[in-house]
TORTI-597976 format. One record per residue (C-alpha): residue number from 1; residue in one letter; chain; y, x, z. Coordinates in steps of 0.001 Angstrom, whole numbers. Each point is the difference from the previous one (the first is absolute). Layout:
<rs>
R  resi  resn  chain       py       px       pz
R   NUM     A      A        Y        X        Z
...
</rs>
This chain:
<rs>
R  resi  resn  chain       py       px       pz
R     1     M      A    48707    19034   117568
R     2     S      A     2271    -2732      641
R     3     L      A     1748      402    -2880
R     4     Q      A    -2230      685    -2727
R     5     N      A     2486     1497    -2474
R     6     A      A     3807      712      -69
R     7     Y      A      284    -2853    -2238
R     8     S      A     -976    -2726     2941
R     9     S      A     3724      901     2216
R    10     K      A     1728    -2204      516
R    11     I      A     3358     1235    -2155
R    12     I      A    -2137      563    -3192
R    13     K      A    -2798    -2346      -62
R    14     G      A     1868    -2107    -2498
R    15     F      A    -1227     2616    -2253
R    16     S      A    -2924     -777    -2457
R    17     T      A    -2094     2988     -264
R    18     S      A    -1981    -1403    -2249
R    19     E      A     2869     -800    -2431
R    20     M      A     1283     3265      456
R    21     L      A    -3195     1897     -713
R    22     L      A     -683    -2358    -2606
R    23     A      A     3199      977    -1464
R    24     I      A     -468     3832      211
R    25     E      A    -3442     -452    -1875
R    26     K      A     1903    -1708    -2585
R    27     A      A     2412     2837      109
R    28     S      A    -2216     3145       -5
R    29     L      A    -1484    -1626    -4020
R    30     S      A     2681     1620    -1292
R    31     D      A     1754     2473     2947
R    32     K      A    -2051     1257     2489
R    33     S      A      634       97     3570
R    34     H      A      819     4395     1128
R    35     V      A    -2671     1494     2011
R    36     A      A     2297      319     3605
R    37     L      A    -3011     1535     1485
R    38     D      A    -4034     -451      481
R    39     N      A     -657    -3579     -743
R    40     I      A     4146     -679      780
R    41     L      A     1999    -1152    -3151
R    42     Y      A     3446     -637     -638
R    43     V      A     1791    -2973    -2033
R    44     T      A     2321     1237    -2215
R    45     E      A     3585    -1277    -1947
R    46     V      A    -2188     -359    -2935
R    47     Q      A    -2389    -2643     1645
R    48     D      A     1348    -3374     -115
R    49     V      A    -1106     -542     3318
R    50     P      A     1891    -2005     2993
R    51     P      A     1541     1678     2653
R    52     F      A    -2179      410     3072
R    53     P      A      862     1219     3523
R    54     Y      A    -2758     2252     1132
R    55     P      A    -3573     1284    -1125
R    56     I      A    -2429    -2481    -1557
R    57     Y      A    -3532      658      409
R    58     D      A    -2580    -1365    -2854
R    59     V      A    -2737     -709     1893
R    60     D      A    -2203     -369    -3004
R    61     N      A      733     3743    -1810
R    62     K      A      895     1631     3867
R    63     Q      A     3589     1106    -1509
R    64     V      A     3254       57     1711
R    65     F      A     2888     -928    -2334
R    66     I      A     3787     1088     1274
R    67     D      A     2796    -1525    -1831
R    68     A      A     1601     3148     -672
R    69     R      A     3250    -1322    -1962
R    70     P      A     2311      179     2882
R    71     Y      A     -326     3496      258
R    72     T      A    -1208     1943    -3519
R    73     S      A     1003     -147    -3474
R    74     L      A    -1955     1442    -2724
R    75     D      A     1505     2441    -2648
R    76     R      A     -595      285    -3774
R    77     S      A    -3116     1183      290
R    78     G      A    -1634    -2458     2666
R    79     D      A     -365     2265     2651
R    80     I      A     1498    -1787     3259
R    81     K      A     2758     1415     1900
R    82     I      A      517     -672     3594
R    83     R      A     3993     -942      822
R    84     N      A     -720     -150     3978
R    85     G      A    -2920     2028     1636
R    86     L      A      385    -2116     3254
R    87     D      A     -678    -3020    -1977
R    88     E      A    -3036     1689    -1954
R    89     Q      A    -1163     1633     3166
R    90     L      A     -343    -3943     2472
R    91     N      A    -1300    -1785    -2835
R    92     L      A    -2616     2532     -526
R    93     L      A     -924      316     3133
R    94     C      A     -135    -4277      719
R    95     A      A    -2470      329    -3089
R    96     R      A    -2014     2645     1536
R    97     L      A     -382    -1891     3483
R    98     E      A     -126    -3591    -1795
R    99     N      A    -2960     1739    -1905
R   100     S      A    -1616      659     3706
R   101     W      A      723    -2693     1370
R   102     V      A    -1492    -2779    -2006
R   103     L      A    -3244     1996     -357
R   104     C      A      -81      611     3989
R   105     D      A    -2889    -1583     1286
R   106     R      A      693     1146     3776
R   107     P      A     3481    -1508     1346
R   108     E      A     -192     2484     2961
R   109     T      A     -238     2782    -2107
R   110     A      A     3564     -949    -1710
R   111     Q      A     1350     -579     3432
R   112     R      A    -1024     3510      806
R   113     A      A     1421     1134    -2825
R   114     F      A     3598    -1611      576
R   115     A      A     -316       70     3986
R   116     M      A     3526     1811      -31
R   117     A      A     1684    -2549    -2696
R   118     S      A    -1359    -2438     2638
R   119     D      A     2090     1241     2726
R   120     V      A     2927      240    -2382
R   121     L      A      -35    -3291     -441
R   122     I      A     -540    -1118     3177
R   123     R      A     3662     1918     1104
R   124     W      A     1595     -921    -2853
R   125     L      A     -334    -3715     -340
R   126     T      A     -194      239     3912
R   127     N      A     3782     1467      377
R   128     T      A     1588    -1514    -3483
R   129     I      A     -562    -3476     1306
R   130     S      A      511      502     3935
R   131     H      A     3762     1687     -996
R   132     R      A      942    -2309    -2654
R   133     Y      A     -748    -2939     2192
R   134     G      A      936     1777     3463
R   135     L      A    -3254     -753     1557
R   136     P      A     -427      513     3748
R   137     P      A    -2431     2872     1121
R   138     N      A    -2654    -2265     1269
R   139     Q      A      196    -1792    -3646
R   140     K      A      -41     3436    -1915
R   141     I      A    -3479      808     1422
R   142     R      A    -1463    -3475     -729
R   143     L      A     1289      732    -3527
R   144     M      A    -1715     3405      -20
R   145     A      A    -3272    -1777     1616
R   146     L      A       -3    -2613    -3324
R   147     V      A     1282     2650    -2735
R   148     A      A    -2490     2293     1138
R   149     M      A    -2847    -3012      300
R   150     F      A     1438     -188    -3621
R   151     S      A     -985     3157    -1141
R   152     I      A    -3658      -24     1193
R   153     G      A     -187    -3454    -1927
R   154     Q      A     1127      895    -2975
R   155     Y      A    -3586     2292     -649
R   156     Y      A    -2805    -2927      773
R   157     N      A      455    -3750    -1030
R   158     N      A    -1614    -1065     3065
R   159     I      A     -369      928     3911
R   160     E      A    -1848    -2389     2305
R   161     D      A    -2122     2148     1748
R   162     K      A     1468        8     3556
R   163     L      A    -1550     3367      828
R   164     T      A     1637     1488    -3278
R   165     I      A     3411    -2400      657
R   166     A      A        9     2284     3560
R   167     R      A    -1057     3433    -1167
R   168     H      A     3426     -978    -2792
R   169     L      A     2284     -486     2598
R   170     Q      A     -954     2421     1941
R   171     S      A      577     2228    -2134
R   172     I      A     3659     -712     -958
R   173     A      A      656      -12     3888
R   174     R      A    -1121     4178     -261
R   175     N      A     1703      711    -2980
R   176     N      A     3905    -1944      626
R   177     P      A     1701     -263     2963
R   178     I      A    -1186    -3550      900
R   179     S      A    -1960    -1216     2779
R   180     I      A    -3140    -1904      -46
R   181     E      A     1194    -2867     1438
R   182     A      A     3230     -173    -2291
R   183     I      A    -2640      188    -3105
R   184     E      A    -2892    -2593     1494
R   185     E      A     3229    -2475      515
R   186     V      A      756      -68    -3731
R   187     S      A    -3256      109     -788
R   188     E      A     -641    -3090     1847
R   189     R      A     3158    -1819    -1470
R   190     I      A    -1257      858    -3575
R   191     D      A    -3904    -1179     1162
R   192     G      A     -843     2966     -437
R   193     G      A      -84      777    -3648
R   194     F      A     1497     3029    -2186
R   195     P      A     2638     -899    -2532
R   196     R      A    -1110     1511    -3400
R   197     D      A     2990     -745    -1997
R   198     V      A     4054    -1134      446
R   199     D      A     -653    -3426     -175
R   200     E      A    -2434      517     3182
R   201     F      A     2248     2311     1352
R   202     I      A     2850    -2221     -141
R   203     E      A    -1916    -2974     1359
R   204     A      A    -1043     2033     2555
R   205     I      A     3716     1072      998
R   206     E      A      410    -4509      189
R   207     K      A    -2822      640     2347
R   208     V      A      760     2525     2290
R   209     D      A     2932    -1223      311
R   210     F      A     3482     2308      534
R   211     G      A     2293    -2521      824
R   212     P      A     3128    -1307    -2022
R   213     R      A     1131     3454    -1622
R   214     L      A    -3553        1    -1790
R   215     K      A       36    -3464     -432
R   216     G      A     -345    -1235    -3776
R   217     F      A     -846     3358    -1115
R   218     N      A    -1753      -29    -3137
R   219     T      A    -1216     2425    -2822
R   220     K      A     3475      -77    -1597
R   221     A      A     1462     1110     2938
R   222     L      A    -2844     2913     1024
R   223     Y      A      347     1663    -3996
R   224     T      A     4217     -557      466
R   225     V      A     -531     2245     3397
R   226     L      A    -2134     2727    -1260
R   227     S      A     1361       76    -3811
R   228     G      A     2257     2945      700
R   229     S      A    -2832     2184     1671
R   230     W      A     -505     2130    -3243
R   231     W      A     1707      953    -3151
R   232     S      A      692     2471    -3000
R   233     N      A    -3698    -1773    -1259
R   234     T      A      600    -2480    -2933
R   235     N      A     -954    -3547     1384
R   236     A      A      228     1723     3814
R   237     A      A       99    -3472     1214
R   238     T      A    -2662    -1498    -1520
R   239     F      A    -2108     2958     1270
R   240     V      A     1534     -191     3650
R   241     A      A    -1360    -4120     -119
R   242     I      A    -3292     1352    -1079
R   243     A      A     -390     2688     2014
R   244     I      A      830    -2752     3211
R   245     E      A    -3793    -1795     -605
R   246     Y      A    -1664     2588    -2270
R   247     P      A    -1670     3417     1796
R   248     P      A      250     1465    -3315
R   249     A      A     3459       45     -873
R   250     M      A     1261      965     3423
R   251     A      A    -2296     2854      184
R   252     A      A     1489     1059    -3820
R   253     L      A     3669     -141     1605
R   254     V      A    -1229     1854     3321
R   255     E      A    -1146     2880    -2080
R   256     M      A     3097      127    -2263
R   257     A      A     2130      706     2937
R   258     I      A    -2555     2512     1062
R   259     E      A      351     1378    -3377
R   260     N      A     3477      -30     -700
R   261     S      A     2126      398     3052
R   262     M      A     3198    -1904    -1572
R   263     F      A    -1557    -2758      708
R   264     K      A      103      828     4007
R   265     R      A     3397    -1763       51
R   266     T      A    -1441    -4041    -1349
R   267     Q      A     -855    -1715     2926
R   268     I      A    -3865      700    -1004
R   269     G      A      251     3558       32
R   270     T      A     1979      372     3250
R   271     I      A    -3519    -1810     1860
R   272     V      A    -2003     2692    -1686
R   273     Y      A     1862     2605      580
R   274     D      A       17    -1114     3870
R   275     M      A    -3720      463     -184
R   276     N      A      330     3458    -1424
R   277     R      A    -2164     1629     2862
R   278     G      A    -2109     3058     -399
R   279     N      A    -2179     -169    -3399
R   280     V      A     1027    -3753       29
R   281     F      A      824     -281    -4202
R   282     T      A    -2887     2264     -792
R   283     N      A    -2822    -1866     1352
R   284     Y      A     1486    -3002    -1459
R   285     S      A      407     1362    -3009
R   286     R      A    -3463     1524        7
R   287     G      A    -1255    -3313      730
R   288     L      A     1920    -1977    -2557
R   289     L      A    -1413     2705    -3086
R   290     M      A    -3521     -756     2086
R   291     F      A      258    -3449     -682
R   292     I      A      742      -80    -3053
R   293     D      A    -2782     2590    -1463
R   294     Q      A    -2473    -2161     2311
R   295     Y      A      493    -2928    -2651
R   296     K      A      611      568    -3608
</rs>
């Protein structure tokens, strides 16, 4: 996997998970974390732990901790009360996927499970950036090719074998309205590499050269243009920023949209529902559950 866990993503890389886990361990000596599901635990309001925006995987103890304080409270008997069901749903899903992503030793398994989410990512980034910066059709196609390469690079640390590179480029041409010639041109401009994270994606945009409209485009601009793509969850903009480069977060947002039709009014949800044909939703949800169950 390109990013080993959620806290490898640029927007939250500054959080020290080791310090967070130490604080949780100390707090648990007097106030135990609430068990939410299997090996997933809630950090609650009685625990003196700094806030953290995304579930943290504890490698040593094989547990995932969720900061539930923004959407929970404790009653007099110490039982947990959920104030926002959507926050609970999203955080639990992210925690379960975090567990499976960290334990998964076959990138292609995750890539298959998250295939629809990758397709959503391609359309989301391409359409939003193209619309915001007024890219002409030929430049939009090149951007889609680059985003599609980014969606593959997120699963693999390095793709250097020429036959493997060619196979991935052919798959992009099969699954998207892009000619193989356009894809190969973009690939040549970025030296055959597949961007693995946000920084490499921004660097690739510079190499492809989309003209003056994207001149000086950077991560801050990327986060800004995409920040309004999701709402109704606490820390929605942070979840969006993580989802740009971290497949489990993107997969979780897609599943949230499927399970809650209210999200069809968000930019991400609109794309999800545009893809609703036949058993697409059912197959995606089933594949996600199988991935979670496979790595417990």
